[in-house]
Each structure stands twice: as structure tokens, then as C-alpha cells.
N, C-alpha and C positions, 0 to 999 in steps of 0.2 A: 518458454516465452509464449506470449499470446498472439504474436503475429507469425504469419507464414514466412519462412526464410527461403531465399533463393539459394542455389548451390554455392555461389560465391560468398554470400553472407554466412552460410553454415560453416564455411571454412574458417571463419573468424569468430563467430559467436556459437557457443555450444551450451546445451542445457545440462550437460553431464557435470557432476561434482563427485570427486572421489570420496568414498566413505571415510568417516573419521575413525580414529583408533589405531592408525598405523604408527609404529615406533621402531626405531633401530638405533644402533650405537652411533653411526656417523651422523654428523649434522647435515641437514638438508641443504641443497644448493638452490638458492632463490635468485634467478636471473631477473633483473628488472632495471629498466630506465624509468618508464612510467609506472607509478604506483596508483592503484585504484582505491578510492575512498567509498565508504558505505553511503554517504550522502554529502550534501554541500556543507552542512554543519560540521561534519567530521573533517572535511577539507580545510575549513576555516579555523578550526580549533587546534589542528596539529602543529606542533612546534619542532622543527628539525634540530634546533640547538639543544633542547631538553631531552631529545630522543624518547619522547613519550608517545610518538606515533611515527609511522612511515609516511614520508612525504614525496620523496623522489629518490631514484636509485643512487644518485651521487651522495646522498646523505645517509644511506644505509639500508640494508635489508636484514632479515633475521640471520642470514649467514654472516654478514660482516659485524653485526651487533654481537653475535656470539663470540666471534674471534676477538673483538675488542675487549669484551668482558673477561675472557680467559687470560689475555695478555696482561691486563691490569692486575688481575689476581696474582699471576706469577711474580710480578714486580712489587707487589704490595701497594699498588696504587688504586685509584678509584675511577679515573677517567682515561679513555684511550681513543686515539684517532689514527686511522690507517692512511698510509700514503703509498704511491706507486713504487717507491724505492727508499732506501735509507737516506740518500742525498735529498730526495724530495721532502722527507721528514725533517731534515736539518733546515732546509729552506723554509718550511712551514713555521718553525720556531723563530728563525731570524726575522721573517716578515711579520710575524705576530708581535714581536717585542721590540723591534728596532725601527727608528725613523731617522730622517735626515738630521744630522747634528749629534746623534748618539755615538757611543763607543762600545765596542765588543772586544773582549779578551779571549784569545785562543791559545792553547798550548803549542809550543814550537814543533811538537811531534804529532800534531793533529792529522787525521785522515786527510789526504791531500785534496780531494774534491771539496772538503770543508774549507781548506786554505784558499782554494781558488774562488769559492763563493765569497770568502772574506775580501779578497782582492776586488771582486766585482762590486760588492757593496761599497767599497772605498772609492772605486773609480766612477761609478755611475749613480750612486744613491746617497752620497754625502754621509755615509756611516764610516767611522774610523775603526779599522780592524788592526789590533796590535797583538803581538805574540809574546808569550812568557815561557820561562824555563819550566818544563813539566814537573820538576822536583822542587819548585819554589815554596810550596806549602803556605804557611802563614805569611811569608814574605810578599804574597800577592797584594797585601793591603797597601803597599807602597805604590802599586801600579794603578789602583782604582782612582779614577777621576770623577768629578761631579757629574759628568755626562755618561759614565759607564753604566750600562743597563743590563749587560749579560756577560757571564763568564762561561765559556765552554770548557768541559773537561773530557778526557778520554782515558779510560782505565783498563789496561795500560794502553800506551800508544801502540797502534796496530802494526807498526813496522819496527820501531826501535825499542819498544817494550818497556819504557820507564813507567813506574807505577806512581801516580800522584797521591798526595795526602788529602783526600777528599774532605774529611771533617775540618781540617785546618783551613782549606780554601773556602769552604762553605761558611765557616764562622766569620772569617774576614769579610766575605762578600755580604752576608746578611747584616753585619754591623753597619754597613753603608747602604743597605737597601737594594743590593744588587742580586739578581736571580742567577742561579747556577744550573746549567744543563749538563747532563752526563751522556756521553755515547757509551752505552753499556753492552755493545754488541759482542765484545770479546768473551764476556762471561755468560752471555745469553740470558741474563737476569737470574741465573741459577747460582752462580758462585760469588756474586756481589750484590748486597742489598743497598742500593743507592739511596733510597728515601730514608732509610734508617741512619745513614751517614750525613744526611742534611741536604741532599740535592733537591731541587724544586721540580725539575723536568728530566725524564729519562727518554732517550731516543734508542731505538733498536732497529737494526737492519735485519728484518725477518728473512731476508735472502739467505742467511747463514744457517745456524743450528735449528731455528724454528721449523723451516721447511725441510732441511736436511737432504734435499734431492738435487741440488744444483740446477733447479729448473724454474725458480720463482723469483721475481723481483718484487719486494715489498718492504715498507718501513712502518714504524709505529712511533707515536709520541704519547707518553703516559705522564699523568700528574695526579696529585692528591687534592689539589686546591680547586674548588669550583670556579672562582673568579679567574684563575689562570687558565683553566680549561676553556672558559668562554672566550678568552682572548685568542687562544689557539684555534678554537673551532671557527672563529671568524676568519682567520687566515686560511684555514682548511677550505672553507666554502669559497672565499674570494679567489683562491688559486685554483679552484675547480679540481681538487684532489679526490679521486675515487679509485677503488680497486674492484676488479671483476670477481664475481662469485666463485668462479672456478679456481682462481688463484687463492682466494680466501679459504676455500675448502682444502686445497693442498696443504696450506699451513696448518689448518685445524687437524688434518690427518697426521701431520708430523708431530704434533705436540705430545701425544701419549708416550712416544718413544724418545723424546728429546733428552730427558735426564739420563737414560741408559746410553744413548749415543754420545752425549757430552762426556760422561764418565769414561767411555771407551776411548774417545779422542784424547782425553786428559792422560790416561794411563799410557797410551801409545806415544803421545808427545813427550812425556817425561822420560820414557825409556830411550827414545831416539835422541833426545837432548843430552841425556847422560852419556850415551855412547859417543856422540859427536864431540863432547867435551874432552874425550881422551885422544882425539885424532890430531896429529901434528899439522894437518892441512887447515885446521880451524883455529883461529886466534881467540875467538870469544863466542860463547853461546848466550844469546839474549833471551832467556826464558825466566819469567818472574819467579818461578819456583826454585831457581838456583840461587845460591847465597850471594853470588857476585853480580847478579842482575840489578841495575839501579832501581831502588825502591823495593827491594825484596822484603825488607822488614815491614814495610807498609802492606805488601801483599800478604804476608803471614798474619798480620793483624786483622785485615779487612776481608780477605777472600777465603772461600772454602774449596776452591778448585781452580783449574787452569785451562781446560779445553785443549785444543790441538794446534794452536797457532803460536809460532815463535820464530826467531830469526837467528842467523849466525853471521859472524864476520870471518871471512877467509884471511889466512895469513897474508900480510902485505906483499910478500914476494910473488904472489899470483896476480897477474894482470886481469883486467876486465875481460878480454877475449878468452883467456884461459878459463875463467869462471863460467863464461857463457858456454864454452865447450863442455864443461862439467854438467851443466843443466841439460844441454842437448843430448848428453850421453845417458841420462836417466831414462829408464823404461817404465817404471811404475808411477812416476810423478808427472802429472800434466803441467803444462806451463799456462797459468791463468790466474786472474785476479779474483780471489774470494776465499772463503773458508767455510767449514761446517758441513761439507758434503762427504760422502763416503769415499771419494777418490782423493788421493794425496796430490798436493800441488807444490811446485817450487818456482819462485819468481825472483829475479835479481832486481834490486832497487838502487837507483842512483841517489843514495841517501844524502850526499853532500849537496846535491842540487835541490833537495827538498827541505833541508834544515839550515837555519841560520846559525844554530849553535850545535855543531857536530865536529868533534876533534878526533874521533876514532879513525884508525887506519884500516884498510882492507875493504874488499867488496862485500856488500851485504846481500844475503839471500834469505828470503822468508819461506818457511815451510808451513804448509797445512798438512798435518798428519791425519789421514783418513781412517778408514776402518779395515785396511788390509792388515795382514800379519806383520807385526813390526820387524821381525827377523828378516822377512823378505825385503822390507824397505831398507834395512841396514845393508843387506847384501847388494841391493841395487845401488845405493850411494857408494859403497866400497868399490864396486866395479867402475863407477863413474869417476871416482877420484883419479883413476889412471889417465883420464882425458886431460887432467890438469898438466900433466908432464909431457903430453904429446907435442 
């Protein structure tokens, strides 16, 4: 600088610039709210929507742009937007595509916060949210109204595990000009190629397998179509959705090992599910890789893996307090909502209170199989079964 600086000014303005030429495997962490421009012309020419320049921290830094590009590549998409959570990503889609007087269809087994968001849209925003049988397939055509603008899908349902026929739903929707969004969190974008099956938008909760550490909240919305991306990015900006560089870095750090971890979760989950299927305490194992799981044939056709999340139904002779005692007796399974982390989890769900269409009997418990030795998990469940009879 050509002016003399006081000590206070020197604390803020420095003449030092790090030498160029540094490179490392990890992505750099760029913290920024204010982004500096080279000159006024650069400030005026930068367009946040087109991502051809950095304009403000909310609209992206090299760290978040890198994460978005890599997530889009994993899903086979072209455009990606980050959100502070999976639910925030769902809200971004709804507020981008729906307005008062519109109609949205959701599967009856939808992620419950998505259901609650649908109720809110109906009560306060004049959007009608209706629910359909997740196994409806091409029959969804009969539910599409002139004001239906969006159909949500979830493959499979993250509690009751039904697998929808995505190509059939997409074909029926597109014939009527309706967009289809997929919650693809269960497969992490690795075991299901949603865009190839016809969906228009893919939502991911990066909280799960992408981070893998049970320590990050983040979501993503991915699409292939530029016009659709522009609608989504308008919602992203108006809702003020941004993520911190440190969290983005944690997800970037998890991506190189995600496929290895996912495959390990998958192998562990299948082994535990097969063992549980032999137990008299369990009436039914809801795992898409098992032949008697609703939608199994569709899973075999469309999926290449399963991850570590599945549910079981306890024999109807066991009361809810008994099943709660079983969960409390587990030592290697935490009690918590999520999946995709190294630690196994077990959570009871009041499924009849969540589903309009649910006729199965028995208490439902959802397992996330972590990265522990599965034989140890089996031994833990076996000793916890004794609490059922206490």
C-alpha cells in the first residue's frame, strides 16, 4: 500500500499475499460472507444465478461450488444447490414450484417432516397436498388433476420401505406436464439412478452417507434442466439458504470413502436382516432386498444396492412397552433419528399414526446398521430380546 497504516488498520489490511503454486488433495475451505471484486465493472457483471462469478457468500464460494459440482456428478445431474438440511432442500423445491391453488401429491409413506410440510402448505398457503399409495405405479394417472404441479416420490419409504415404480409414475406425470421429485437419500445416489428413470429433481439429505460422521446437517437439490434449475435457484436465494464452508468441507471429505462405507452398510444390513427373519420375535422384516418386502421386484430392477437402513415388525403379541424395553436393553445401538453413520441406531415408530394406509400388525422398529462387526450387533439384539419377556 502507498499509505502509512496505523496499527489498527494494519490488523485489517495486509500487504502480504501467499505465493501461488500450493496444491493438496483436500478442497480448500473458503470462509466468506463478503466477497471482494477486482473492480466495479467486475461487481456489476457478476451473476449469482449463472455461477460465473462469486458475488456473496450466500450464493457460493469455491468450497460450496466444488461440493455442488461433485454431488451433481454422482447423481448424473448438471445443476446442484445446497441447503442447510434435507428438509430445507424439500422446502426449497416446494416453494419454487408451488403456489396458491396448486396441488402436490406425496406418497403415504413419505418422510414425516415432508408430510408435515404438506400439511402446512395446505393450511396456510392454499396448496392442496394429497397422499397416494406408494405402490400405485401407473395408477397415479387417475389422481393427477389439472392443478397438480408436483409429485414427490421416495425410494424406498424410509420407515415402511415400500419401493415405488418410478418409471411408471414419471411416465404418467410427464404425460400431464407434471414434475416428479425424488428423495434419493436411502441410496445416497449410488444405488439408484433417478434421472435415468425419468425423475426431474433429486433431493438428498447429505446428513446421511455423504458426510458419514453423524455431525453435519445439509441437503442438496439436483436437476439436469437449466430452466428448472433457475426456478429452484430463485427459491434458494429468496429463502436465504446457505451452508457454511466448514460443513461443506466435512461432506467433501466424506465423499471419497462413501461408496466403500455404503457397501459395508449394505452387507451388514443384509446379514442382520436375514438373521432377524429367522427370529420368532419378529413377524416381518421390511428390507427391499428381501423377496417379501413390498416392491422387491422393482428394487431388483432399478437398484444396485441397499445401504444399511431397514425396519422390522415385532410379533403382535408384544406390546409397545415391551418393545421399548427391548430397545432400552440394546448396548451397541443408539436411539436416534438418522442413518448413514458409523454407529448403529434403533428407533421405534408409531407407524399407524403416521400412515393413513397401514394394516400391518405389530410394533415397528427401524434399524440403521453402522460399521460395527455384525456378529456383535446380532449378539446385542439377542440379549435384548430377553427384555421382551421381562
